[in-house]
Structure formats: C-alpha cells, structure tokens
C-alpha positions, 0 to 999 in steps of 0.5 A, a space after each residue: 059666503 058659500 057654505 060647503 056641504 060634505 055628504 060622504 057616499 054610503 058604502 054599507 048594505 042598507 035596507 030601506 023600509 019607508 021614511 016613516 019607520 026605522 031604517 034597518 041597517 047591516 052595520 060595518 063589521 068592527 072588532 069588539 076588542 078594539 071598539 070598547 069604552 075606555 078612560 082617557 087620562 091627561 096630565 100637565 105639570 103634575 095636574 091630572 084629569 080623566 074622562 070616559 069615552 063610550 063605544 057607540 055602534 054604527 048604524 042607520 036611523 031617521 034623523 029629525 022629527 016627525 011633523 006630529 012631534 010636540 015642539 017641533 020646528 021646521 028645521 027638524 025636517 024632513 025626516 031623512 035616513 042617515 048612516 053613521 059609522 062606529 065611534 066613541 063619545 064622551 060619557 059626559 060633557 067636557 069639564 073645567 078640570 079637563 079644559 083648564 089643562 088646555 088653556 090655563 097657565 100652570 104654576 112652575 110649569 115644566 117644558 114638554 117632556 115628549 113629542 106628543 106634549 111638544 106638539 100640544 104645547 105649540 097650539 095657540 090657547 086663549 088668554 083669560 077674559 078680562 071682563 068677567 069670571 071665566 065660569 060666570 060665577 058658577 064655579 070651576 069645580 073639576 066636574 063642572 061643565 065648561 061653559 061660554 066657550 066659543 066654537 073656535 075654543 071647542 075646536 082648538 081644545 079638540 086639536 090640543 087633545 088630539 096632539 096630547 094623546 095621539 088620538 084624533 078627537 073632534 066635535 061630533 057632527 050633528 048626525 053623530 050627536 043625534 044618533 048617540 042621543 037617541 041611542 036606538 030610540 025614535 021618541 022625542 027623548 031617549 027615555 020616551 015621549 013623556 016630558 014629565 019624566 025629563 027631570 030624572 034625566 036632565 037639568 032644565 029650567 024647572 029644576 036647575 035653580 038657574 045654574 049648570 050642574 056637575 056632569 053625570 048626576 042625572 040618569 044616562 041614556 040607553 047607551 050610557 051617555 049622561 046629560 044629552 038632554 039639558 045641563 049645557 047645550 053642546 057644540 057640533 062640528 056643523 055650520 047651521 043650515 035650517 033647510 039642510 035636511 031638505 037637500 038630502 035624499 029620502 030614498 037612501 041614507 047619507 053617511 054622516 051628512 055634514 055642513 062643513 064649518 067655514 070662517 064665520 064666527 057665528 052660525 054653528 050648531 048646538 044640540 041638546 038644550 040646557 039648564 035654561 030651557 023648557 022640555 020642548 027645547 031639549 028633545 033629541 031632534 032640537 036644533 039651535 045655533 050661535 048668534 052674535 048676541 051671544 057676545 053682546 056683553 063682550 067689550 073687546 073689539 073685535 070680540 073674542 074668538 075664544 069666549 062668549 057669554 052663552 053660559 048655557 053652552 058647552 061641548 063633548 068630544 068624539 073619536 071615530 073608529 075609522 076617521 073620514 079622510 075629509 075630517 083628518 086634520 080639520 081645524 077651526 078657520 076662525 081668526 080675529 079677522 073673521 066676519 060675524 
C-alpha cells in the first residue's frame, strides 16, 4: 500500500536562521478574543463530563532531536523546520468520564433531543470487549485516562465529539503534538534536559507503581498542558514512517507535515511515553507506533478495531482555529476488513 503524504504549503513570513538554532517566525495574526482557553461540557442522558481546552499559539520550531541528545533514535532526525498554525489542545488526556459518554449504553437513555445529538447518535460505537475488563483492572474513575483504545476508536470518538458539540475536534498531528509538548523549549523535556526532574512532571516506570494515574496530578508544561510526558502515551493522527523527516525540506519550514492515515490497523504514531517507560522514552521528540502485538491477547477473529491490550496508550484532542481543508471531514478508514 502506498502511504499518502500531506505537506501543506507554508504561507506565513518565516525567517530561517540555521537548522541548528531555533526558527523565528512571524505567526499568523489571530484575535485573542476568539483564541482563548475554554471548557467544553458534555451531557448524555443526564450524565455530564467536562474538559479544558488550552489555547496553543502558532509558530515555527525545529522538529525532532539533535544527534547529541541522550536516548535519541534515528527516526527523530534530521532536525527540520516546521510551522504550526494556532489551535487548542486538551489540557489533559481524554478520561473515561468523557469516553464513556461516547461508547457506553446509558440506562433509561432518551432519544436525542437536538440536531447535534442526533448527528452524534448516528455514529457507530464499540461494543464491550468480551475477553477483559475495559479498564484492565485499573479502574474507570471519571479522571482516569482512557487506555487500550485502538487508533480507530480514538478517531471515532473525535468524530462523535465534533458532531456532539458542533466544533471540529480531532487527534493532533505529530507536528502539533511536539510543538505543544515543547511549549517553546528546545531541550529533551519541556522542563529541561535533566531526566532526574521528570518525576515531578510525569508518571513513568520509576514512580507509577505499575499503573496509569488520574490526569492532571503532575506539574504542567510551560503552556499549561499536563501529562505530555508519561502517564499514557498518546495517539497522533499520522501513520508512522521512520524516514519521513528526511523527506522534508531543511531550508524552509513545512506547515504541519502529516502522513495521512490509511486503512491499515497498525502503524499509527504514539507520542509522549507512558507509565511503563524509562525517561529516555518520554522525551519531547520520542516517536513510537502501534504494532500487531498490541492485540496479541485479543481472541476475536478478526481482532477488534476498537480495543487493544496496550494499556499504556490513550489520547488527547485538538481543535484548529482555522482547520486545514484537507482535514475537514477526515474519518478513520479502518474497517473489519482492514489489513494489519
């Protein structure tokens, strides 16, 4: 299968210094009255959940890691200039309190009462996995991060959320995710290079007691985002390509380079590291991707397109201030017939 590559032309004024320094940028002008953080509240059959969306500025940066960074993998290079338009990102990872409103059948549920709800109600939802607890025994408290959700399940949640709210929510691109994680920094982590300080900012193998934790308990990054390092790794929109960075220009920034997802069940990007990882796997530039082994405990034939056994993987949502035309209406192409 040929994987499609989307690189949207950059139209803002950008001044490139060198690929070994920060990339200064004159960001697109935005109205601070419309681009500000907000709280989204959801309700379904009397059950409510809410989450905060943080306003993330636009700008340009060097994506990836320098060859000298400890723990670096070849897929993190070469460093290349990337530009990102303003967007909002979830302050925390999506929780069970939010995801349960999407997929779980509610007792005494009433028919949808407005057009938005009717549109959301028409979206297919997963049935309960029949071979394990949905939460893998860690609990489904309203602030516990969603885990073991297939990329398809995360994308369909975003589609439901968009229909429910009338706002266009989706998974972040890799570029958006790294830009938001770095929050203007160029160090290995958003707080610096000293991994000994990671425990104050992240749940990792050394402090997590072999389990994910409620969101928002650790220090946020400079832009107010929690758990960008550790806790649960996070799905990005992109399909993974270990040499993708090498296909992008080094002398001018690409605006939100994206490897569009196809219909393969596996090979999608996850970012941020998790509660099972060492510090080196939780750096801002670390890349990982899904593999068929993430469903090795699933006895369903074919294996579920909604659930997996990667109990260290979750996701968070973003919303563009001005959505790219190529991403409007984008939905998962994965079906029960999709190849591995």
